[in-house]
FIVOLO-603354 format. One record per residue (C-alpha): x, y, z; residue in one letter. Coordinates in Angstrom, 3 decimals. Layout:
N
xx, yy, zz, zake
X, Y, Z, A
...
% end
This chain:
175
xx, yy, zz, zake
65.999, 80.456, 95.331, X
66.032, 83.470, 92.983, X
68.071, 86.507, 94.286, X
68.284, 89.682, 92.114, X
72.004, 90.658, 91.688, X
73.226, 88.520, 94.683, X
74.225, 85.493, 92.724, X
77.790, 84.714, 92.210, X
79.211, 86.250, 88.999, X
80.512, 84.320, 86.055, X
83.433, 82.080, 86.828, X
82.444, 81.746, 90.472, X
82.854, 78.271, 91.684, X
80.295, 76.395, 93.921, X
81.774, 73.941, 96.137, X
80.989, 72.161, 99.294, X
81.997, 74.235, 102.297, X
81.835, 74.046, 106.029, X
79.118, 76.083, 107.396, X
79.950, 78.744, 109.910, X
76.832, 77.569, 111.844, X
78.472, 74.179, 112.006, X
81.780, 75.514, 113.483, X
83.439, 75.643, 110.156, X
85.607, 78.609, 109.117, X
83.605, 79.387, 105.862, X
79.811, 80.272, 105.796, X
77.780, 78.258, 103.419, X
76.333, 79.697, 100.171, X
72.897, 80.582, 101.444, X
74.427, 82.270, 104.604, X
76.768, 84.307, 102.216, X
73.838, 85.216, 99.936, X
71.750, 86.469, 102.885, X
74.679, 88.326, 104.292, X
75.233, 90.022, 100.949, X
71.633, 90.919, 100.517, X
71.674, 92.608, 103.842, X
75.083, 93.927, 103.894, X
75.162, 97.825, 104.326, X
78.660, 98.093, 103.035, X
78.049, 95.983, 99.851, X
74.659, 97.482, 99.195, X
76.090, 101.082, 99.553, X
79.135, 100.319, 97.256, X
76.857, 98.971, 94.519, X
74.556, 101.869, 94.790, X
77.290, 104.285, 94.855, X
78.879, 102.804, 91.674, X
75.445, 103.169, 90.050, X
74.892, 106.835, 91.055, X
78.450, 107.689, 89.897, X
77.865, 106.115, 86.564, X
74.587, 108.170, 86.102, X
76.372, 111.455, 87.159, X
79.357, 110.723, 85.004, X
77.110, 110.087, 81.982, X
75.256, 113.264, 82.627, X
78.425, 115.406, 83.110, X
80.379, 113.977, 80.173, X
79.078, 116.588, 77.621, X
80.786, 119.230, 79.997, X
84.040, 117.244, 79.969, X
83.735, 116.478, 83.659, X
83.400, 113.310, 85.739, X
81.099, 113.328, 88.871, X
84.168, 113.501, 91.220, X
85.796, 116.393, 89.320, X
82.477, 118.315, 89.374, X
82.287, 117.642, 93.202, X
85.704, 119.125, 93.557, X
84.823, 122.085, 91.531, X
81.528, 122.627, 93.262, X
83.249, 122.447, 96.663, X
86.017, 124.919, 95.556, X
83.203, 127.168, 94.299, X
81.693, 127.715, 97.872, X
84.723, 129.229, 99.435, X
87.577, 131.600, 98.628, X
90.197, 128.929, 99.231, X
90.663, 125.484, 100.617, X
93.881, 123.752, 101.823, X
94.490, 120.376, 100.263, X
93.756, 118.603, 103.578, X
90.611, 120.472, 104.210, X
89.271, 119.647, 100.622, X
90.347, 116.089, 100.985, X
88.710, 115.745, 104.404, X
85.459, 117.420, 103.354, X
85.177, 115.176, 100.203, X
86.428, 112.029, 102.186, X
88.993, 111.422, 99.733, X
92.594, 110.250, 100.252, X
95.241, 112.671, 98.986, X
96.211, 110.506, 96.066, X
92.784, 110.361, 94.615, X
92.069, 114.074, 95.170, X
95.393, 114.993, 93.601, X
94.836, 112.602, 90.516, X
91.306, 114.406, 90.109, X
92.488, 117.892, 90.955, X
95.528, 118.000, 88.467, X
93.468, 117.951, 85.326, X
91.244, 120.701, 86.731, X
94.452, 122.706, 87.293, X
95.844, 121.932, 83.786, X
92.514, 122.969, 82.212, X
92.618, 126.238, 84.228, X
89.604, 125.337, 86.342, X
91.247, 125.512, 89.621, X
94.613, 126.866, 90.791, X
97.198, 126.666, 93.457, X
97.568, 129.639, 95.670, X
100.866, 130.579, 97.311, X
101.484, 128.297, 100.446, X
99.816, 129.496, 103.529, X
100.813, 129.047, 107.159, X
102.936, 125.943, 107.817, X
103.475, 125.799, 104.115, X
100.051, 124.071, 103.463, X
98.971, 123.786, 99.748, X
96.093, 126.003, 99.179, X
93.626, 125.860, 96.241, X
90.893, 127.994, 94.567, X
88.559, 127.944, 91.791, X
89.349, 130.102, 88.758, X
86.957, 132.358, 86.698, X
87.096, 129.556, 84.067, X
86.178, 127.062, 86.800, X
83.140, 129.160, 87.803, X
82.168, 129.384, 84.152, X
82.610, 125.512, 83.876, X
80.350, 125.115, 86.905, X
77.734, 127.429, 85.379, X
77.691, 125.420, 82.242, X
77.760, 122.060, 83.916, X
75.281, 122.731, 86.756, X
72.119, 122.216, 84.589, X
73.581, 118.812, 83.651, X
74.156, 118.004, 87.261, X
70.748, 119.289, 88.322, X
68.913, 117.073, 85.720, X
70.879, 113.994, 86.958, X
70.198, 114.982, 90.565, X
66.530, 115.305, 89.897, X
66.373, 111.889, 88.118, X
68.155, 110.065, 91.026, X
66.183, 111.941, 93.801, X
62.893, 111.061, 92.046, X
63.496, 107.509, 92.948, X
62.977, 108.443, 96.650, X
60.249, 111.045, 96.675, X
60.971, 114.331, 98.422, X
60.468, 113.439, 102.104, X
62.362, 109.964, 101.761, X
65.098, 111.754, 99.941, X
65.561, 114.318, 102.725, X
65.583, 111.562, 105.394, X
68.010, 109.455, 103.369, X
70.479, 112.440, 103.165, X
70.068, 112.883, 106.882, X
71.001, 109.245, 107.534, X
73.903, 109.436, 105.151, X
75.307, 112.413, 107.017, X
75.139, 110.585, 110.122, X
76.914, 107.724, 108.727, X
79.561, 110.080, 107.078, X
80.125, 111.640, 110.559, X
81.290, 108.250, 111.890, X
84.600, 108.699, 109.922, X
85.238, 112.036, 111.924, X
84.990, 110.365, 115.313, X
88.148, 109.185, 117.039, X
88.568, 105.517, 117.360, X
88.084, 104.140, 120.857, X
% end
């Protein structure tokens, strides 16, 4: 059975396993392949990595990664963000956000503002950051056009609507 991209990688060992259908603890190889082919999480992770690579390549001439571009783009739409609001909007943990934010601050593309109420860290884009966005936007736009062309206009809009619904699940309180 030929399965595109779903085969175990190099070094994977194939041994006899108890089937979950037989009451065993480990599903058999075919069950795992079928689960992987239909797994939303696995397929989204793989697609996300591919999309990130495409945008990283496109933005490299501007000296940005896709994640840093997203941070700058987000900072560019408001006068300021708290670190928490920025992390929440981008669905990033604080450590990942700070790791990507610090180089932007060091390059003068973003800046810390004086702490706000409750001593919250506040951030803003700088004039140099706005200029970097202006310079890198055509690179981003071309990558965006290439990726969205894979869907077609209506399918792309529907896909984005569905992704937003999935993203909203993160914001719901756990029962």
